C-alpha positions as CSV (number, residue, x, y, z in Angstrom):
1,X,216.9,253.9,142.6
2,X,216.5,250.7,140.6
3,X,215.0,248.8,143.7
4,X,212.5,251.7,144.2
5,X,211.4,251.4,140.6
6,X,211.0,247.6,140.9
7,X,209.0,248.1,144.1
8,X,206.7,250.6,142.4
9,X,206.2,248.3,139.5
10,X,205.4,245.4,141.8
11,X,202.9,247.5,143.7
12,X,201.1,248.6,140.5
13,X,201.0,245.0,139.2
14,X,199.7,243.7,142.5
15,X,197.0,246.4,142.6
16,X,196.0,245.5,139.0
17,X,195.8,241.8,139.8
18,X,193.7,242.4,143.0
19,X,191.4,244.8,141.3
20,X,190.8,242.4,138.4
21,X,189.8,239.6,140.8
22,X,187.5,241.6,143.0
23,X,183.9,242.6,142.4
24,X,183.4,245.9,140.5
25,X,181.2,248.6,141.8
26,X,178.8,247.9,138.9
27,X,178.2,244.4,140.3
28,X,176.9,245.9,143.5
29,X,174.0,247.4,141.6
30,X,172.3,244.0,141.3
31,X,173.0,243.2,145.0
32,X,171.7,246.6,146.1
33,X,168.5,246.0,144.2
34,X,168.1,242.4,145.4
35,X,168.8,241.0,141.9
36,X,172.2,239.4,142.4
37,X,172.5,235.8,141.4
38,X,169.6,236.0,138.9
39,X,170.0,235.3,135.2
40,X,169.0,238.0,132.7
41,X,165.7,236.2,132.0
42,X,164.9,236.0,135.8
43,X,165.6,239.7,136.2
44,X,163.4,240.6,133.2
45,X,160.5,238.4,134.5
46,X,160.8,239.6,138.1
47,X,160.8,243.3,137.2
48,X,158.1,243.1,134.4
49,X,155.7,241.2,136.7
50,X,156.5,243.4,139.8
51,X,153.4,244.8,141.4
52,X,155.3,247.9,142.5
53,X,154.0,251.2,141.1
54,X,155.9,252.7,138.1
55,X,158.2,254.5,137.9
56,X,160.6,252.4,140.0
57,X,163.5,254.2,141.7
58,X,166.1,252.6,139.4
59,X,166.5,251.9,135.7
60,X,166.1,248.7,133.8
61,X,165.6,248.1,130.1
62,X,165.4,245.0,127.9
63,X,167.7,244.9,124.9
64,X,167.8,242.2,122.3
65,X,170.6,240.4,124.0
66,X,170.9,241.9,127.5
67,X,169.0,243.6,130.3
68,X,170.6,246.9,131.6
69,X,170.1,247.7,135.2
70,X,171.3,250.9,136.9
71,X,170.8,253.1,139.9
72,X,171.5,256.5,138.3
73,X,175.3,256.4,138.7
74,X,176.2,252.8,138.0
75,X,174.9,250.4,135.3
76,X,175.4,246.7,134.7
77,X,174.5,244.6,131.6
78,X,173.3,241.1,132.3
79,X,173.2,238.9,129.2
80,X,170.1,237.1,128.0
81,X,170.0,233.6,126.8
82,X,171.0,233.2,123.2
83,X,168.2,232.2,120.9
84,X,165.5,233.9,122.8
85,X,164.0,237.4,122.4
86,X,161.8,239.1,124.9
87,X,158.7,241.0,123.6
88,X,156.6,242.9,126.1
89,X,153.2,244.0,124.8
90,X,150.9,246.7,126.2
91,X,147.5,246.4,124.6
92,X,145.4,249.5,124.9
93,X,141.9,250.9,124.2
94,X,142.4,254.7,124.6
95,X,145.9,255.7,125.6
96,X,149.4,254.4,124.9
97,X,153.0,255.7,124.8
98,X,155.8,255.4,122.3
99,X,158.4,252.7,123.2
100,X,161.1,250.8,121.5
101,X,163.2,249.2,124.2
102,X,161.0,248.1,127.1
103,X,161.7,249.9,130.3
104,X,161.0,247.5,133.2
105,X,161.2,250.5,135.6
106,X,159.1,253.2,133.9
107,X,156.8,251.7,131.1
108,X,153.2,251.8,132.2
109,X,150.4,250.5,130.0
110,X,146.7,251.3,130.2
111,X,145.2,247.9,130.9
112,X,146.3,247.0,134.4
113,X,145.7,243.4,135.6
114,X,143.1,242.8,132.9
115,X,142.3,239.4,131.4
116,X,143.4,239.0,127.7
117,X,143.7,236.3,125.2
118,X,147.0,236.2,123.3
119,X,147.9,234.5,120.0
120,X,151.4,235.0,118.6
121,X,152.0,233.3,115.3
122,X,155.2,233.1,113.2
123,X,155.1,234.1,109.5
124,X,155.3,230.4,108.6
125,X,152.1,229.7,110.5
126,X,153.6,228.2,113.6
127,X,151.6,229.1,116.7
128,X,154.1,230.3,119.3
129,X,151.7,231.5,122.0
130,X,148.0,230.7,122.5
131,X,146.9,231.5,126.0
132,X,144.6,233.4,128.2
133,X,146.5,235.6,130.7
134,X,146.3,238.7,132.7
135,X,148.3,241.9,132.1
136,X,150.8,242.7,134.8
137,X,150.5,245.7,137.2
138,X,152.4,247.7,134.6
139,X,149.8,247.0,131.9
140,X,152.1,244.6,129.9
141,X,152.3,241.0,129.1
142,X,155.7,239.5,128.1
143,X,156.8,236.5,126.1
144,X,160.1,234.8,125.3
145,X,160.1,234.2,121.5
146,X,162.6,232.6,119.2
147,X,165.2,234.9,117.7
148,X,165.2,235.7,114.0
149,X,161.5,235.4,113.2
150,X,158.6,237.6,112.2
151,X,154.9,237.2,112.6
152,X,151.8,238.5,114.1
153,X,150.6,239.3,117.7
154,X,146.8,239.2,118.2
155,X,145.2,240.1,121.5
156,X,141.5,240.2,122.4
157,X,139.5,241.1,125.4
158,X,135.8,240.3,125.2
159,X,134.5,241.9,122.0
160,X,137.6,244.0,121.5
161,X,140.7,242.8,119.6
162,X,143.7,244.0,117.7
163,X,146.6,242.7,115.7
164,X,150.1,244.0,115.0
165,X,153.2,242.6,113.2
166,X,156.4,241.8,115.1
167,X,160.0,240.8,114.5
168,X,162.7,239.3,116.7
169,X,165.6,240.0,114.4
170,X,168.6,242.1,115.2
171,X,167.5,245.7,116.1
172,X,163.9,244.8,116.7
173,X,161.9,246.4,119.4
174,X,161.4,244.7,122.8
175,X,158.4,246.9,123.6
176,X,155.1,246.8,121.6
177,X,152.7,249.6,122.5
178,X,150.8,249.8,119.2
179,X,148.2,247.1,119.7
180,X,144.9,248.9,120.0
181,X,141.9,246.9,121.1
182,X,138.9,248.1,119.1
């Protein structure tokens, strides 16, 4: 009886060790979506700039310190680099949507592949972004900003322009859909 108990304990221990060393089913989510081996920043940039029509057939959202990617039954969190905070902005003229945590798979802005000028300034006056760019196929433009700051986002297109405040502190939104160009 005692040897059977030892054998059972050994089998359970070996199973636990082997399971701990192998890939989990959640890790397969990234491989199935062609995202394995990418950093959190690379996943965010690849999906936000994707030209595929929204919604995509999986989930992906940007949090302050990770990007969550899932296929409906499995989800994996990929950490983002410390000290950086992703802010995705959808300027609009007529229509927008409410958003707090940017969905890389479903968020769709109004201005698709439109040229815009972007200025992002910290509250202390430091210019963080000053560039002419084009909104992505999802109607957004995204920027990696320093953590722990606040400031202003200003976007213009021709004679239209708008400004909104932003923060990159704990609990801040990663999705800005309130910047109306008027």
